[in-house]
C-alpha positions in Angstrom: -33.1 162.9 169.4 -30.8 164.8 167.1 -29.9 163.3 163.6 -26.3 163.6 162.2 -24.9 162.7 158.8 -21.5 161.3 159.1 -19.6 164.6 158.5 -21.9 166.2 161.1 -21.2 163.5 163.6 -17.5 163.9 162.8 -17.9 167.7 163.6 -19.7 167.0 166.9 -17.7 164.2 168.1 -14.0 165.1 167.0 -13.5 161.7 165.4 -12.9 161.7 161.7 -15.2 160.3 159.0 -12.4 157.9 158.3 -12.4 156.4 161.9 -16.2 156.5 162.3 -16.4 154.1 159.4 -13.5 151.9 160.7 -15.5 151.8 163.9 -18.6 150.8 162.2 -16.8 148.0 160.2 -15.1 146.6 163.5 -18.4 146.6 165.3 -17.6 149.3 167.8 -20.4 151.6 166.6 -23.7 150.6 166.1 -24.9 150.8 162.3 -26.7 154.0 161.5 -30.3 154.4 160.6 -30.8 154.3 156.9 -33.5 156.4 154.8 -32.9 155.3 151.2 -29.2 155.9 150.3 -28.6 158.3 153.1 -27.2 157.1 156.6 -28.3 159.0 159.8 -26.8 159.0 163.2 -28.0 160.0 166.5 -27.2 161.1 170.1 -26.6 157.2 170.9 -24.0 157.0 168.4 -22.3 160.2 169.8 -22.3 158.6 173.1 -20.7 155.6 171.7 -17.9 157.4 170.0 -17.2 159.3 173.2 -16.9 155.9 175.1 -14.8 154.7 172.5 -12.4 158.0 172.9 -12.3 157.3 176.6 -11.2 153.7 176.3 -8.8 154.5 173.7 -7.3 157.2 176.0 -7.0 154.5 178.9 -4.9 152.3 176.5 -7.3 149.8 175.6 -7.2 148.3 172.0 -10.0 148.3 169.4 -10.2 144.6 169.9 -10.7 144.9 173.6 -13.3 147.8 173.1 -15.2 145.5 170.5 -15.4 142.7 173.2 -16.6 145.1 175.9 -19.3 146.4 173.5 -20.5 143.1 172.6 -20.8 142.1 176.2 -22.9 145.1 176.9 -25.1 144.2 174.0 -25.7 140.9 175.3 -26.8 142.5 178.5 -23.7 141.1 180.4 -22.8 142.9 183.7 -19.8 145.1 184.2 -17.8 142.0 185.7 -18.5 139.8 182.7 -17.6 142.2 180.2 -14.4 142.6 182.1 -13.8 139.1 182.5 -13.4 139.3 186.2 -15.2 137.3 188.8 -18.2 139.3 190.7 -16.3 139.2 194.1 -13.6 141.8 192.9 -12.1 142.0 196.1 -10.9 138.3 195.9 -8.8 139.4 192.9 -7.2 142.2 194.5 -4.3 141.5 196.8 -3.3 144.1 199.5 0.2 144.8 199.9 2.1 147.3 202.2 0.9 150.7 201.2 4.3 152.3 202.1 6.0 150.2 199.8 7.6 152.3 197.1 7.6 149.4 194.7 3.7 149.0 195.5 3.1 152.5 194.5 5.0 152.3 191.2 2.7 149.5 190.5 -0.2 152.1 190.9 1.7 154.1 188.3 1.9 151.5 185.8 -1.9 151.0 186.1 -1.6 147.5 187.7 -2.7 148.5 191.4 -4.6 151.0 193.1 -4.3 152.8 196.4 -6.8 153.1 199.1 -7.0 153.5 202.9 -3.3 153.5 203.2 -2.8 150.2 201.2 -2.2 149.3 197.7 -4.4 146.7 196.1 -3.1 144.9 192.9 -6.1 144.8 190.4 -4.5 143.3 187.6 -5.9 139.6 188.0 -2.8 137.8 186.8 -0.4 139.8 188.8 -2.8 139.6 191.9 -2.7 135.8 191.5 0.9 135.6 191.3 1.7 138.0 194.2 -1.0 136.3 196.4 0.7 132.9 195.9 4.4 134.1 196.0 6.5 133.0 199.0 7.6 136.7 199.5 5.2 138.9 198.0 7.0 142.2 198.7 10.2 141.1 196.7 7.6 139.7 193.9 6.2 143.3 193.7 9.6 144.8 193.7 10.7 142.5 190.6 7.7 143.6 188.8 8.1 147.0 189.3 11.9 147.1 188.3 11.1 145.4 185.0 8.0 147.6 184.4 10.3 150.7 185.1 13.1 149.4 183.0 10.9 148.7 179.9 8.2 151.3 179.9 10.0 153.6 177.3 11.0 150.9 175.1 7.7 149.3 175.2 6.1 152.8 174.3 8.5 153.1 171.5 8.2 149.6 170.1 4.1 150.3 170.0 4.6 153.4 168.5 7.1 152.1 165.5 4.4 149.3 165.0 1.5 151.4 164.9 3.2 153.4 162.4 4.1 150.4 160.2 0.4 149.4 160.6 -1.2 152.6 159.5 1.5 152.8 156.4 0.9 149.2 155.1 -3.1 148.9 155.9 -4.8 152.3 156.7 -7.4 152.3 159.2 -10.9 152.2 157.8 -10.1 149.6 155.1 -11.2 146.5 157.0 -7.9 145.6 158.2 -9.0 144.9 161.9 -8.2 141.1 161.6 -4.6 141.9 160.2 -3.9 144.5 162.9 -5.1 142.1 165.7 -3.0 139.2 164.3 0.1 141.6 164.0 -0.4 142.3 167.5 -0.4 138.9 168.7 2.6 138.2 166.5 4.6 140.9 168.0 3.5 140.0 171.5 4.8 136.3 170.6 8.1 137.6 169.0 8.6 139.6 172.3 7.9 136.7 174.7 10.3 134.3 172.7 13.4 137.0 172.7 12.6 137.3 176.4 13.0 133.6 176.9 15.8 133.5 174.7 17.8 136.4 176.8 16.7 134.7 180.0 18.0 131.3 179.1 21.2 132.3 177.3 23.4 133.6 180.2 22.5 130.3 182.2 23.5 128.1 179.1 26.6 130.4 178.6 27.6 129.8 182.3 27.2 126.2 182.0 29.3 126.0 178.9 32.1 128.0 180.5 31.9 125.2 183.4 32.2 122.7 180.9 35.2 123.9 179.4 
């Protein structure tokens, strides 16, 4: 098995030395083998970096990846690692494959198309749609909201990531702070959404009272 110093691993993997160190600190990358004061990596570490890159490209966060890898290290199966039931088909809700809204969910990564039908694969969305009185209408509402907010959410994420990188550069043991910032942003977004959903109703009630 090949051996790499960190600079050599960076060259063959395309991952910077700084990010390799950051992945080690966050538990994403197994520790290198030590020989005196020198650290050596091998093809197993290279494969881990390739996996990390693939998951990041699919939109997973470093916290998600760390949880996945911890599960694999414990010997958990794929369904346990992903936090879904073994009977995956029970999680998927099939909707009309000809529905434009259903296919929009596929584009947003919440469903998959197969055999002329669309199956919602996100567990939370599948559960909500499966219990809705009008599943097709529910799907249309979700698709409309996702279409309307996709670019705004991407822009917000880019700004938040830029602020995090400027305030706490990756590789300096700041994983916990980044995860906390992510939760805070999500909480603020949820609170703002609830405020905007409630405010019009309150305004109408006040107008009626006057």
